[in-house]
N, C-alpha and C positions, 0 to 999 in steps of 0.2 A: 527320333528318338534317345537311344540310350545312349548316345554323348549326353548331351543336356543334361541326360539325370546323374551323368556325372558329375558333371559342371557344379550343378544345382546341392549335389554332396559333398562336391572341392567346398564350394563357397561357404556353406553349413560347417563344417570343420575346421577353416581357417576363422568364421567369428568365432566358433567356442573357443577358440585357444588365443583370442583378443580377450585381456581383461578389461572387466566393463570400466566406463573414461575415471570414473571417482579413482581407479588406482591408475593410473596413465596418466593423469592429470597433478603430475608432479612438482615438484620446484625444480629450477634448473642444475644443474651439478655447477657448482662452487666453481667460482670463477668466469662463470658464466653468468647471461642476461637472458630475461624471456627472447628480445629482440634479436640475442644471437641465435635462436631455436630457427628450426623451418617453419612458413606462417602456418600451415595443419595441426603444428603443435602449440605454434604461439596461441592458435584458435579455441584449442579445445584447453590448455591453459587457463585461461582468463577472458571467456567469451563473453556471460554474463555479463561478468564487474567493468568491458568496455562500455557495454550499451547502459548497464545502470548502474552507475558507480557505488549509491547507496547502497548495493547487494554488498561491497566490500566489505568483510569485515575490520579491515582501517578505518570506515570511516563512518563506524556506529556511531551515534551522538551520544554524547555523557548520558547515563541517566534512565536509558530505553530500558532499561527491561523493569527497572522502578513504574517507566509513566504504562509498560504492557501489565502488569500486574495490575495498576488502578484502574485501568479498564477492562482490563478481563473481570473483574470483583464487581465492576458496576455492571456489564453484560450478565453478569450472573444476578445478579437481582436482578434485573428490567425480566430476567428467563424468571426468577420468580415473581411476577407480577409486580414488583416494587418499583417506584415511580422518582427520582433523585426527590430529595429534603425541599421544603420551601429556604432551607439556609445555605444551600447547595447554590442555588439556581440565583439569590440575591447577591452572592459574592462572584457568580459568573462574565465575565465581560456579555455586554451588550451589543448585537451587530445588528446594525439596519443597513435599510436600501439593497438586499443581500441579494445575488446568484448565486446559481450552483455553478462549477465546473466539473468538467471530467478530464481528470490527468492521470498519467500512468500509474500514480503511488492510488490514485479510487477519486474517489467522491470530494470533492474539498468546495467549500462558501469562500463567495469575494462578496467583500461590502466596509461598510466604514463601520471598526466599531469603537466601543467608550471601556473604558475601564478596564481594560488589559490591565495583567501584573506584571509584562514584561514588555508593553509597547504601549508604542503612543500611541494616543489615538489620530485616527483616520482609515485610510482602502488598508486591511489589508488581504491574505488566504490563506483560512486557515488549515491547519492538517487535515487527515482524513474523517470523513466523516462515516461511526461505525455503528451509529442510533440515531437518529429526531423522534420526536415526539408527532403521533398522527395530528395533533389538533395546531403546529406549524409554535407551542411554543420554547420548545429551544430544539439544541440539536449536542451528542457527545461524542466529538471529533477525538482523534489519537490525544491527544495531553489533555482536554480540557471539557466542561459546559461550556455551552455560548445561549446565553437567552439570544433565542430572535423575536426584533423586531419586524417591522414592512418591508417584504421582500421587493424587488423592484416589479413593477408591473408588467414587463414582459416575460418577466421569470414564473406565472401563474399560470398560464396553460398550456406552456412545455412542463409543466409539473405534475396537472391534470394528466396530460396525456402522457406520462410518464407509466404513472402510478395504476393504471390499466394495462401495462406492459408488461409490470414486473408483476401484478399481481398479490405484492408481501412478500413475497421470497427469493432468496438473490440461489 
């Protein structure tokens, strides 16, 4: 038992001496690439961005900070009980024959869009959905409001089943 205790104490001491991963994950030394590093060091440096390239700061989309500020402002208004203004919804693209899809980025809507400011009419997948009208009239994605037309009929039963599971909270 004493030997076992010494082993645990030694491991705790070693772990305490090892700096946290954010301090260990430094760029490779000058003249070396990450590929030259041992595999365990490569993984410590870029394991998240290898699997999720959108997390790499070099891949952040232009205007993301402004988009997030507008989303945060809308969420604050929703929390204060203020719903989208009619003119906001009138200017929003319409999504018809839509269904939801779970993705690594979150819940997104797939459907036929009309009057999108940057895309041609046709089938699209929205950015992540952050807020949706309980009456099914609109949804707020990462980038904009969408007016919601009729969903695909097969989507309605699945949506009703999900509402019981989540009970309105994340």
